[in-house]
HTML snippet that shows the backbone in 3Dmol.js (N, CA, C, O; Angstrom):
<script src="https://3Dmol.org/build/3Dmol-min.js"></script>
<div id="view" style="width:600px;height:400px;position:relative"></div>
<script>
const pdb = `
ATOM      1  N   LEU A   1      -4.010  -2.009  -0.939  1.00  0.00           N
ATOM      2  CA  LEU A   1      -2.770  -1.419   0.236  1.00  0.00           C
ATOM      3  C   LEU A   1      -2.840  -0.762   1.204  1.00  0.00           C
ATOM      4  O   LEU A   1      -2.928   0.455   1.038  1.00  0.00           O
ATOM      5  N   ASP A   2      -2.831  -1.224   2.371  1.00  0.00           N
ATOM      6  CA  ASP A   2      -2.878  -0.561   4.085  1.00  0.00           C
ATOM      7  C   ASP A   2      -1.723  -0.047   4.280  1.00  0.00           C
ATOM      8  O   ASP A   2      -0.704  -0.515   3.772  1.00  0.00           O
ATOM      9  N   HIS A   3      -1.745   1.115   5.139  1.00  0.00           N
ATOM     10  CA  HIS A   3      -1.413   1.798   5.795  1.00  0.00           C
ATOM     11  C   HIS A   3      -1.170   1.669   6.983  1.00  0.00           C
ATOM     12  O   HIS A   3      -1.977   2.232   7.722  1.00  0.00           O
ATOM     13  N   ILE A   4      -0.054   0.938   7.635  1.00  0.00           N
ATOM     14  CA  ILE A   4       0.450   0.758   8.916  1.00  0.00           C
ATOM     15  C   ILE A   4      -0.667   1.472  10.010  1.00  0.00           C
ATOM     16  O   ILE A   4      -1.673   1.216  10.671  1.00  0.00           O
ATOM     17  N   VAL A   5       0.352   2.622   9.662  1.00  0.00           N
ATOM     18  CA  VAL A   5      -0.105   3.707  10.808  1.00  0.00           C
ATOM     19  C   VAL A   5      -1.299   4.625   9.682  1.00  0.00           C
ATOM     20  O   VAL A   5      -1.153   5.374   8.716  1.00  0.00           O
ATOM     21  N   PRO A   6      -2.358   4.128  10.362  1.00  0.00           N
ATOM     22  CA  PRO A   6      -3.707   5.470   9.566  1.00  0.00           C
ATOM     23  C   PRO A   6      -2.940   6.677   8.999  1.00  0.00           C
ATOM     24  O   PRO A   6      -1.859   6.897   9.545  1.00  0.00           O
ATOM     25  N   ARG A   7      -3.306   7.495   8.006  1.00  0.00           N
ATOM     26  CA  ARG A   7      -2.841   8.265   7.742  1.00  0.00           C
ATOM     27  C   ARG A   7      -3.307   9.585   8.160  1.00  0.00           C
ATOM     28  O   ARG A   7      -2.730  10.626   7.845  1.00  0.00           O
ATOM     29  N   HIS A   8      -4.696   9.501   9.100  1.00  0.00           N
ATOM     30  CA  HIS A   8      -5.497  10.664  10.009  1.00  0.00           C
ATOM     31  C   HIS A   8      -4.828  10.463  11.543  1.00  0.00           C
ATOM     32  O   HIS A   8      -5.082  11.210  12.488  1.00  0.00           O
ATOM     33  N   ARG A   9      -3.896   9.270  11.601  1.00  0.00           N
ATOM     34  CA  ARG A   9      -2.971   9.271  12.693  1.00  0.00           C
ATOM     35  C   ARG A   9      -1.542   9.409  12.441  1.00  0.00           C
ATOM     36  O   ARG A   9      -0.580   8.773  12.871  1.00  0.00           O
ATOM     37  N   GLY A  10      -1.632  10.315  11.705  1.00  0.00           N
ATOM     38  CA  GLY A  10      -0.110  10.672  11.614  1.00  0.00           C
ATOM     39  C   GLY A  10       0.651   9.887  10.786  1.00  0.00           C
ATOM     40  O   GLY A  10       1.847  10.177  10.754  1.00  0.00           O
ATOM     41  N   GLY A  11       0.157   8.673   9.888  1.00  0.00           N
ATOM     42  CA  GLY A  11       0.898   7.734   9.566  1.00  0.00           C
ATOM     43  C   GLY A  11       1.372   8.354   7.920  1.00  0.00           C
ATOM     44  O   GLY A  11       0.676   9.006   7.142  1.00  0.00           O
ATOM     45  N   LEU A  12       2.613   7.940   7.773  1.00  0.00           N
ATOM     46  CA  LEU A  12       2.832   9.256   6.337  1.00  0.00           C
ATOM     47  C   LEU A  12       2.513   7.494   4.948  1.00  0.00           C
ATOM     48  O   LEU A  12       2.219   6.308   5.103  1.00  0.00           O
ATOM     49  N   HIS A  13       2.820   8.417   3.756  1.00  0.00           N
ATOM     50  CA  HIS A  13       2.287   7.437   2.663  1.00  0.00           C
ATOM     51  C   HIS A  13       3.549   7.451   2.024  1.00  0.00           C
ATOM     52  O   HIS A  13       3.787   7.980   0.939  1.00  0.00           O
ATOM     53  N   THR A  14       4.456   6.762   2.847  1.00  0.00           N
ATOM     54  CA  THR A  14       5.552   5.739   2.527  1.00  0.00           C
ATOM     55  C   THR A  14       5.811   4.160   2.387  1.00  0.00           C
ATOM     56  O   THR A  14       4.953   3.347   2.731  1.00  0.00           O
ATOM     57  N   TRP A  15       6.551   3.937   2.073  1.00  0.00           N
ATOM     58  CA  TRP A  15       6.867   2.263   1.516  1.00  0.00           C
ATOM     59  C   TRP A  15       7.107   1.601   3.144  1.00  0.00           C
ATOM     60  O   TRP A  15       6.758   0.496   3.560  1.00  0.00           O
ATOM     61  N   ASP A  16       7.626   2.399   3.665  1.00  0.00           N
ATOM     62  CA  ASP A  16       7.855   1.498   5.211  1.00  0.00           C
ATOM     63  C   ASP A  16       6.417   1.646   6.262  1.00  0.00           C
ATOM     64  O   ASP A  16       6.290   1.179   7.394  1.00  0.00           O
ATOM     65  N   ASN A  17       5.315   2.537   5.385  1.00  0.00           N
ATOM     66  CA  ASN A  17       4.145   2.358   6.363  1.00  0.00           C
ATOM     67  C   ASN A  17       3.187   1.887   5.507  1.00  0.00           C
ATOM     68  O   ASN A  17       2.030   1.945   5.925  1.00  0.00           O
ATOM     69  N   LEU A  18       3.446   1.254   3.974  1.00  0.00           N
ATOM     70  CA  LEU A  18       2.519   0.638   3.276  1.00  0.00           C
ATOM     71  C   LEU A  18       2.645  -0.950   3.263  1.00  0.00           C
ATOM     72  O   LEU A  18       3.801  -1.342   3.099  1.00  0.00           O
ATOM     73  N   VAL A  19       1.731  -1.879   3.395  1.00  0.00           N
ATOM     74  CA  VAL A  19       1.926  -2.987   3.038  1.00  0.00           C
ATOM     75  C   VAL A  19       0.586  -4.189   2.404  1.00  0.00           C
ATOM     76  O   VAL A  19      -0.511  -4.128   2.959  1.00  0.00           O
ATOM     77  N   ALA A  20       0.733  -4.902   1.603  1.00  0.00           N
ATOM     78  CA  ALA A  20      -0.174  -5.367   0.552  1.00  0.00           C
ATOM     79  C   ALA A  20      -1.339  -6.207   1.593  1.00  0.00           C
ATOM     80  O   ALA A  20      -1.077  -7.313   2.066  1.00  0.00           O
ATOM     81  N   ALA A  21      -2.479  -5.578   1.818  1.00  0.00           N
ATOM     82  CA  ALA A  21      -4.065  -6.503   2.627  1.00  0.00           C
ATOM     83  C   ALA A  21      -5.086  -6.766   1.553  1.00  0.00           C
ATOM     84  O   ALA A  21      -5.311  -6.136   0.519  1.00  0.00           O
ATOM     85  N   CYS A  22      -5.576  -7.708   1.979  1.00  0.00           N
ATOM     86  CA  CYS A  22      -6.459  -8.414   0.745  1.00  0.00           C
ATOM     87  C   CYS A  22      -8.029  -7.595   1.410  1.00  0.00           C
ATOM     88  O   CYS A  22      -8.203  -7.040   2.495  1.00  0.00           O
ATOM     89  N   LYS A  23      -8.658  -7.736   0.654  1.00  0.00           N
ATOM     90  CA  LYS A  23      -9.974  -6.774   1.072  1.00  0.00           C
ATOM     91  C   LYS A  23     -10.627  -6.879   2.218  1.00  0.00           C
ATOM     92  O   LYS A  23     -11.155  -5.872   2.689  1.00  0.00           O
ATOM     93  N   GLY A  24     -10.698  -7.941   2.780  1.00  0.00           N
ATOM     94  CA  GLY A  24     -11.222  -8.647   3.890  1.00  0.00           C
ATOM     95  C   GLY A  24     -10.434  -8.092   5.214  1.00  0.00           C
ATOM     96  O   GLY A  24     -10.954  -7.576   6.204  1.00  0.00           O
ATOM     97  N   CYS A  25      -9.072  -8.327   4.980  1.00  0.00           N
ATOM     98  CA  CYS A  25      -8.359  -7.434   6.190  1.00  0.00           C
ATOM     99  C   CYS A  25      -8.062  -6.148   6.040  1.00  0.00           C
ATOM    100  O   CYS A  25      -7.747  -5.511   7.046  1.00  0.00           O
ATOM    101  N   ASN A  26      -8.099  -5.574   4.893  1.00  0.00           N
ATOM    102  CA  ASN A  26      -8.008  -3.799   4.451  1.00  0.00           C
ATOM    103  C   ASN A  26      -9.325  -3.377   5.867  1.00  0.00           C
ATOM    104  O   ASN A  26      -9.224  -2.829   6.965  1.00  0.00           O
ATOM    105  N   HIS A  27     -10.210  -3.841   5.266  1.00  0.00           N
ATOM    106  CA  HIS A  27     -11.738  -3.665   5.580  1.00  0.00           C
ATOM    107  C   HIS A  27     -11.980  -3.975   7.132  1.00  0.00           C
ATOM    108  O   HIS A  27     -12.741  -3.314   7.839  1.00  0.00           O
ATOM    109  N   ARG A  28     -11.114  -5.240   7.628  1.00  0.00           N
ATOM    110  CA  ARG A  28     -11.114  -5.642   8.852  1.00  0.00           C
ATOM    111  C   ARG A  28     -10.242  -4.516  10.171  1.00  0.00           C
ATOM    112  O   ARG A  28     -10.292  -4.372  11.392  1.00  0.00           O
ATOM    113  N   LYS A  29      -9.500  -3.924   9.018  1.00  0.00           N
ATOM    114  CA  LYS A  29      -8.470  -3.086  10.081  1.00  0.00           C
ATOM    115  C   LYS A  29      -9.000  -2.206  10.240  1.00  0.00           C
ATOM    116  O   LYS A  29      -9.357  -1.900  11.377  1.00  0.00           O
ATOM    117  N   GLY A  30      -9.266  -1.444   9.179  1.00  0.00           N
ATOM    118  CA  GLY A  30      -9.811   0.118   8.813  1.00  0.00           C
ATOM    119  C   GLY A  30      -9.068   1.214   9.138  1.00  0.00           C
ATOM    120  O   GLY A  30      -8.082   1.542   8.478  1.00  0.00           O
ATOM    121  N   SER A  31      -9.458   1.820  10.113  1.00  0.00           N
ATOM    122  CA  SER A  31      -8.431   2.888  10.511  1.00  0.00           C
ATOM    123  C   SER A  31      -7.842   2.864  11.941  1.00  0.00           C
ATOM    124  O   SER A  31      -7.366   3.733  12.671  1.00  0.00           O
ATOM    125  N   LYS A  32      -8.083   1.368  12.078  1.00  0.00           N
ATOM    126  CA  LYS A  32      -7.592   1.214  13.656  1.00  0.00           C
ATOM    127  C   LYS A  32      -5.667   0.614  13.859  1.00  0.00           C
ATOM    128  O   LYS A  32      -5.097   0.006  12.953  1.00  0.00           O
ATOM    129  N   THR A  33      -5.233   0.838  14.710  1.00  0.00           N
ATOM    130  CA  THR A  33      -3.895   0.545  14.686  1.00  0.00           C
ATOM    131  C   THR A  33      -3.613  -0.910  14.486  1.00  0.00           C
ATOM    132  O   THR A  33      -4.722  -1.421  14.333  1.00  0.00           O
ATOM    133  N   LEU A  34      -2.889  -1.640  14.426  1.00  0.00           N
ATOM    134  CA  LEU A  34      -2.584  -2.936  14.584  1.00  0.00           C
ATOM    135  C   LEU A  34      -2.939  -3.609  15.497  1.00  0.00           C
ATOM    136  O   LEU A  34      -3.479  -4.705  15.351  1.00  0.00           O
ATOM    137  N   ASP A  35      -2.650  -2.963  16.806  1.00  0.00           N
ATOM    138  CA  ASP A  35      -3.002  -3.638  18.325  1.00  0.00           C
ATOM    139  C   ASP A  35      -4.621  -3.338  18.177  1.00  0.00           C
ATOM    140  O   ASP A  35      -5.132  -4.437  17.965  1.00  0.00           O
ATOM    141  N   GLU A  36      -5.469  -2.494  18.194  1.00  0.00           N
ATOM    142  CA  GLU A  36      -6.617  -2.232  18.155  1.00  0.00           C
ATOM    143  C   GLU A  36      -7.057  -3.264  17.427  1.00  0.00           C
ATOM    144  O   GLU A  36      -7.505  -4.270  17.976  1.00  0.00           O
ATOM    145  N   ALA A  37      -6.979  -3.136  16.098  1.00  0.00           N
ATOM    146  CA  ALA A  37      -7.654  -4.693  15.332  1.00  0.00           C
ATOM    147  C   ALA A  37      -6.724  -5.870  15.862  1.00  0.00           C
ATOM    148  O   ALA A  37      -7.045  -6.961  15.391  1.00  0.00           O
ATOM    149  N   ARG A  38      -5.825  -5.888  16.590  1.00  0.00           N
ATOM    150  CA  ARG A  38      -5.664  -7.225  17.240  1.00  0.00           C
ATOM    151  C   ARG A  38      -5.101  -8.232  15.752  1.00  0.00           C
ATOM    152  O   ARG A  38      -5.435  -9.391  15.508  1.00  0.00           O
ATOM    153  N   MET A  39      -4.437  -7.598  15.165  1.00  0.00           N
ATOM    154  CA  MET A  39      -3.426  -8.057  14.036  1.00  0.00           C
ATOM    155  C   MET A  39      -1.955  -8.106  14.136  1.00  0.00           C
ATOM    156  O   MET A  39      -1.311  -7.896  15.164  1.00  0.00           O
ATOM    157  N   HIS A  40      -1.586  -8.338  13.224  1.00  0.00           N
ATOM    158  CA  HIS A  40       0.056  -8.318  13.206  1.00  0.00           C
ATOM    159  C   HIS A  40       0.970  -8.919  11.965  1.00  0.00           C
ATOM    160  O   HIS A  40       0.752 -10.078  11.615  1.00  0.00           O
ATOM    161  N   LEU A  41       1.818  -8.276  11.408  1.00  0.00           N
ATOM    162  CA  LEU A  41       2.388  -8.108  10.405  1.00  0.00           C
ATOM    163  C   LEU A  41       2.966  -9.329   9.825  1.00  0.00           C
ATOM    164  O   LEU A  41       3.773  -9.915  10.547  1.00  0.00           O
ATOM    165  N   VAL A  42       2.709  -9.852   8.623  1.00  0.00           N
ATOM    166  CA  VAL A  42       3.193 -11.292   8.101  1.00  0.00           C
ATOM    167  C   VAL A  42       5.078 -11.247   7.944  1.00  0.00           C
ATOM    168  O   VAL A  42       5.878 -12.173   8.075  1.00  0.00           O
ATOM    169  N   ARG A  43       5.271 -10.062   7.680  1.00  0.00           N
ATOM    170  CA  ARG A  43       6.692  -9.549   7.747  1.00  0.00           C
ATOM    171  C   ARG A  43       6.352  -8.181   7.167  1.00  0.00           C
ATOM    172  O   ARG A  43       5.354  -7.749   6.589  1.00  0.00           O
ATOM    173  N   ALA A  44       8.012  -7.423   7.664  1.00  0.00           N
ATOM    174  CA  ALA A  44       7.838  -5.804   7.906  1.00  0.00           C
ATOM    175  C   ALA A  44       7.962  -5.438   6.490  1.00  0.00           C
ATOM    176  O   ALA A  44       8.580  -6.007   5.590  1.00  0.00           O
ATOM    177  N   PRO A  45       7.293  -4.440   6.478  1.00  0.00           N
ATOM    178  CA  PRO A  45       7.295  -3.698   4.867  1.00  0.00           C
ATOM    179  C   PRO A  45       8.479  -3.164   4.327  1.00  0.00           C
ATOM    180  O   PRO A  45       9.304  -3.003   5.227  1.00  0.00           O
ATOM    181  N   PHE A  46       8.812  -2.892   3.446  1.00  0.00           N
ATOM    182  CA  PHE A  46      10.038  -2.608   2.317  1.00  0.00           C
ATOM    183  C   PHE A  46       9.669  -2.181   1.188  1.00  0.00           C
ATOM    184  O   PHE A  46       8.685  -2.666   0.629  1.00  0.00           O
ATOM    185  N   GLU A  47      10.633  -0.869   0.477  1.00  0.00           N
ATOM    186  CA  GLU A  47      10.652  -0.453  -0.572  1.00  0.00           C
ATOM    187  C   GLU A  47      10.909  -1.394  -1.586  1.00  0.00           C
ATOM    188  O   GLU A  47      12.020  -1.907  -1.453  1.00  0.00           O
ATOM    189  N   PRO A  48      10.453  -1.680  -2.271  1.00  0.00           N
ATOM    190  CA  PRO A  48      10.597  -2.522  -3.876  1.00  0.00           C
ATOM    191  C   PRO A  48      11.901  -2.316  -4.303  1.00  0.00           C
ATOM    192  O   PRO A  48      12.440  -1.209  -4.293  1.00  0.00           O
ATOM    193  N   ARG A  49      12.379  -3.248  -4.643  1.00  0.00           N
ATOM    194  CA  ARG A  49      13.691  -3.309  -5.430  1.00  0.00           C
ATOM    195  C   ARG A  49      13.601  -2.844  -6.844  1.00  0.00           C
ATOM    196  O   ARG A  49      14.299  -1.974  -7.366  1.00  0.00           O
ATOM    197  N   SER A  50      12.495  -3.653  -7.481  1.00  0.00           N
ATOM    198  CA  SER A  50      12.923  -2.797  -8.362  1.00  0.00           C
ATOM    199  C   SER A  50      11.985  -1.621  -9.222  1.00  0.00           C
ATOM    200  O   SER A  50      11.066  -1.080  -8.609  1.00  0.00           O
ATOM    201  N   ASP A  51      12.178  -1.348 -10.273  1.00  0.00           N
ATOM    202  CA  ASP A  51      11.660  -0.212 -10.729  1.00  0.00           C
ATOM    203  C   ASP A  51      10.128  -0.265 -11.151  1.00  0.00           C
ATOM    204  O   ASP A  51       9.777  -0.887 -12.153  1.00  0.00           O
ATOM    205  N   LEU A  52       9.363   0.319 -10.453  1.00  0.00           N
ATOM    206  CA  LEU A  52       7.912   0.308 -10.410  1.00  0.00           C
ATOM    207  C   LEU A  52       7.460   0.455 -11.622  1.00  0.00           C
ATOM    208  O   LEU A  52       6.528  -0.240 -12.028  1.00  0.00           O
ATOM    209  N   TYR A  53       8.111   1.469 -12.451  1.00  0.00           N
ATOM    210  CA  TYR A  53       7.252   1.488 -14.019  1.00  0.00           C
ATOM    211  C   TYR A  53       7.545   0.452 -14.718  1.00  0.00           C
ATOM    212  O   TYR A  53       6.631  -0.062 -15.363  1.00  0.00           O
ATOM    213  N   SER A  54       9.182  -0.253 -14.791  1.00  0.00           N
ATOM    214  CA  SER A  54       8.889  -1.387 -15.577  1.00  0.00           C
ATOM    215  C   SER A  54       8.224  -2.619 -15.399  1.00  0.00           C
ATOM    216  O   SER A  54       7.840  -3.382 -16.284  1.00  0.00           O
ATOM    217  N   LEU A  55       8.088  -2.787 -13.774  1.00  0.00           N
ATOM    218  CA  LEU A  55       7.666  -3.839 -13.507  1.00  0.00           C
ATOM    219  C   LEU A  55       6.115  -3.481 -13.664  1.00  0.00           C
ATOM    220  O   LEU A  55       5.686  -4.542 -14.116  1.00  0.00           O
ATOM    221  N   PHE A  56       5.022  -2.625 -13.562  1.00  0.00           N
ATOM    222  CA  PHE A  56       4.039  -2.585 -14.035  1.00  0.00           C
ATOM    223  C   PHE A  56       3.707  -1.782 -15.352  1.00  0.00           C
ATOM    224  O   PHE A  56       2.562  -1.337 -15.435  1.00  0.00           O
ATOM    225  N   THR A  57       4.193  -1.654 -15.927  1.00  0.00           N
ATOM    226  CA  THR A  57       4.171  -0.948 -17.365  1.00  0.00           C
ATOM    227  C   THR A  57       3.082  -1.873 -18.201  1.00  0.00           C
ATOM    228  O   THR A  57       2.112  -1.448 -18.829  1.00  0.00           O
ATOM    229  N   PRO A  58       3.494  -3.237 -18.045  1.00  0.00           N
ATOM    230  CA  PRO A  58       2.084  -4.166 -19.004  1.00  0.00           C
ATOM    231  C   PRO A  58       1.327  -3.982 -18.227  1.00  0.00           C
ATOM    232  O   PRO A  58       0.422  -3.540 -18.935  1.00  0.00           O
ATOM    233  N   TYR A  59       0.761  -3.966 -16.746  1.00  0.00           N
ATOM    234  CA  TYR A  59      -0.357  -4.065 -16.390  1.00  0.00           C
ATOM    235  C   TYR A  59      -0.937  -2.871 -16.490  1.00  0.00           C
ATOM    236  O   TYR A  59      -2.142  -2.967 -16.720  1.00  0.00           O
ATOM    237  N   LEU A  60      -0.383  -1.369 -16.373  1.00  0.00           N
ATOM    238  CA  LEU A  60      -0.767  -0.469 -16.106  1.00  0.00           C
ATOM    239  C   LEU A  60      -1.179   0.058 -18.225  1.00  0.00           C
ATOM    240  O   LEU A  60      -1.951   0.947 -18.583  1.00  0.00           O
ATOM    241  N   ALA A  61      -0.489  -0.707 -18.990  1.00  0.00           N
ATOM    242  CA  ALA A  61      -0.700  -0.318 -19.865  1.00  0.00           C
ATOM    243  C   ALA A  61      -2.795  -0.564 -20.735  1.00  0.00           C
ATOM    244  O   ALA A  61      -3.491  -0.087 -21.631  1.00  0.00           O
ATOM    245  N   ASP A  62      -2.863  -1.635 -19.610  1.00  0.00           N
ATOM    246  CA  ASP A  62      -4.666  -1.497 -19.740  1.00  0.00           C
ATOM    247  C   ASP A  62      -5.472  -0.408 -19.186  1.00  0.00           C
ATOM    248  O   ASP A  62      -5.490  -0.127 -17.988  1.00  0.00           O
ATOM    249  N   GLU A  63      -6.099   0.160 -20.041  1.00  0.00           N
ATOM    250  CA  GLU A  63      -7.003   1.380 -19.431  1.00  0.00           C
ATOM    251  C   GLU A  63      -7.608   1.047 -18.072  1.00  0.00           C
ATOM    252  O   GLU A  63      -7.516   1.794 -17.098  1.00  0.00           O
ATOM    253  N   ARG A  64      -8.254  -0.166 -18.079  1.00  0.00           N
ATOM    254  CA  ARG A  64      -9.188  -0.261 -16.839  1.00  0.00           C
ATOM    255  C   ARG A  64      -8.018  -0.291 -15.400  1.00  0.00           C
ATOM    256  O   ARG A  64      -8.275  -0.442 -14.205  1.00  0.00           O
ATOM    257  N   ASN A  65      -7.060  -0.141 -15.905  1.00  0.00           N
ATOM    258  CA  ASN A  65      -6.278  -0.498 -14.646  1.00  0.00           C
ATOM    259  C   ASN A  65      -5.521   1.531 -14.227  1.00  0.00           C
ATOM    260  O   ASN A  65      -4.996   1.561 -13.114  1.00  0.00           O
ATOM    261  N   GLU A  66      -5.496   2.462 -14.731  1.00  0.00           N
ATOM    262  CA  GLU A  66      -5.252   3.506 -14.763  1.00  0.00           C
ATOM    263  C   GLU A  66      -5.344   4.295 -13.260  1.00  0.00           C
ATOM    264  O   GLU A  66      -4.474   5.105 -12.938  1.00  0.00           O
ATOM    265  N   ALA A  67      -6.729   3.904 -12.194  1.00  0.00           N
ATOM    266  CA  ALA A  67      -6.774   4.198 -11.334  1.00  0.00           C
ATOM    267  C   ALA A  67      -5.478   3.898 -10.414  1.00  0.00           C
ATOM    268  O   ALA A  67      -4.989   4.793  -9.725  1.00  0.00           O
ATOM    269  N   TRP A  68      -4.975   2.645 -10.442  1.00  0.00           N
ATOM    270  CA  TRP A  68      -3.539   2.209  -9.636  1.00  0.00           C
ATOM    271  C   TRP A  68      -1.752   3.332  -9.591  1.00  0.00           C
ATOM    272  O   TRP A  68      -0.683   3.269  -8.983  1.00  0.00           O
ATOM    273  N   ARG A  69      -2.374   4.211 -10.612  1.00  0.00           N
ATOM    274  CA  ARG A  69      -1.135   4.775 -10.703  1.00  0.00           C
ATOM    275  C   ARG A  69      -0.814   5.350  -9.895  1.00  0.00           C
ATOM    276  O   ARG A  69       0.384   5.449  -9.630  1.00  0.00           O
ATOM    277  N   SER A  70      -1.867   6.019  -9.113  1.00  0.00           N
ATOM    278  CA  SER A  70      -1.723   7.074  -7.863  1.00  0.00           C
ATOM    279  C   SER A  70      -1.020   6.533  -6.664  1.00  0.00           C
ATOM    280  O   SER A  70      -0.353   7.252  -5.919  1.00  0.00           O
ATOM    281  N   TYR A  71      -1.204   5.085  -6.471  1.00  0.00           N
ATOM    282  CA  TYR A  71      -1.156   4.433  -5.276  1.00  0.00           C
ATOM    283  C   TYR A  71       0.310   3.691  -5.902  1.00  0.00           C
ATOM    284  O   TYR A  71       0.679   2.779  -5.163  1.00  0.00           O
ATOM    285  N   LEU A  72       1.098   3.881  -6.968  1.00  0.00           N
ATOM    286  CA  LEU A  72       2.283   3.756  -6.981  1.00  0.00           C
ATOM    287  C   LEU A  72       3.211   4.449  -7.245  1.00  0.00           C
ATOM    288  O   LEU A  72       4.308   4.097  -7.678  1.00  0.00           O
ATOM    289  N   PHE A  73       2.770   5.672  -6.957  1.00  0.00           N
ATOM    290  CA  PHE A  73       4.105   6.434  -6.498  1.00  0.00           C
ATOM    291  C   PHE A  73       4.796   7.085  -8.200  1.00  0.00           C
ATOM    292  O   PHE A  73       5.737   7.876  -8.265  1.00  0.00           O
ATOM    293  N   LEU A  74       4.097   6.547  -9.357  1.00  0.00           N
ATOM    294  CA  LEU A  74       4.666   6.494 -10.635  1.00  0.00           C
ATOM    295  C   LEU A  74       5.138   8.302 -10.627  1.00  0.00           C
ATOM    296  O   LEU A  74       4.653   9.011  -9.745  1.00  0.00           O
ATOM    297  N   GLY A  75       5.779   8.710 -11.324  1.00  0.00           N
ATOM    298  CA  GLY A  75       6.343  10.352 -11.656  1.00  0.00           C
ATOM    299  C   GLY A  75       6.129  10.821 -10.319  1.00  0.00           C
ATOM    300  O   GLY A  75       5.495  11.876 -10.341  1.00  0.00           O
ATOM    301  N   ARG A  76       6.508  10.315  -8.809  1.00  0.00           N
ATOM    302  CA  ARG A  76       7.097  11.460  -7.731  1.00  0.00           C
ATOM    303  C   ARG A  76       8.494  11.128  -7.414  1.00  0.00           C
ATOM    304  O   ARG A  76       8.783   9.945  -7.593  1.00  0.00           O
ATOM    305  N   ASN A  77       9.197  11.711  -7.090  1.00  0.00           N
ATOM    306  CA  ASN A  77      10.226  11.625  -6.911  1.00  0.00           C
ATOM    307  C   ASN A  77      10.956  11.706  -5.000  1.00  0.00           C
ATOM    308  O   ASN A  77      12.165  11.604  -4.795  1.00  0.00           O
TER     309      ASN A  77
END
`;
const viewer = $3Dmol.createViewer("view");
viewer.addModel(pdb, "pdb");
viewer.setStyle({}, {cartoon: {color: "spectrum"}});
viewer.zoomTo();
viewer.render();
</script>
């Protein structure tokens, strides 16, 4: 996941400021804005429609994937 507006530049940790990005693109963008990185969004960010806990429960049941919990807002209101 990548913050569209970097957090240190006032970007929030919210669904409308988060997008999926491959490792290479995430690294290329780094802490730059989209304009600075000469990148654009393929589509607008959105809040997932599914209940994330139900969607990711099988994946998160594997201990190796525990670190992802903090990125998926599980247990937050």
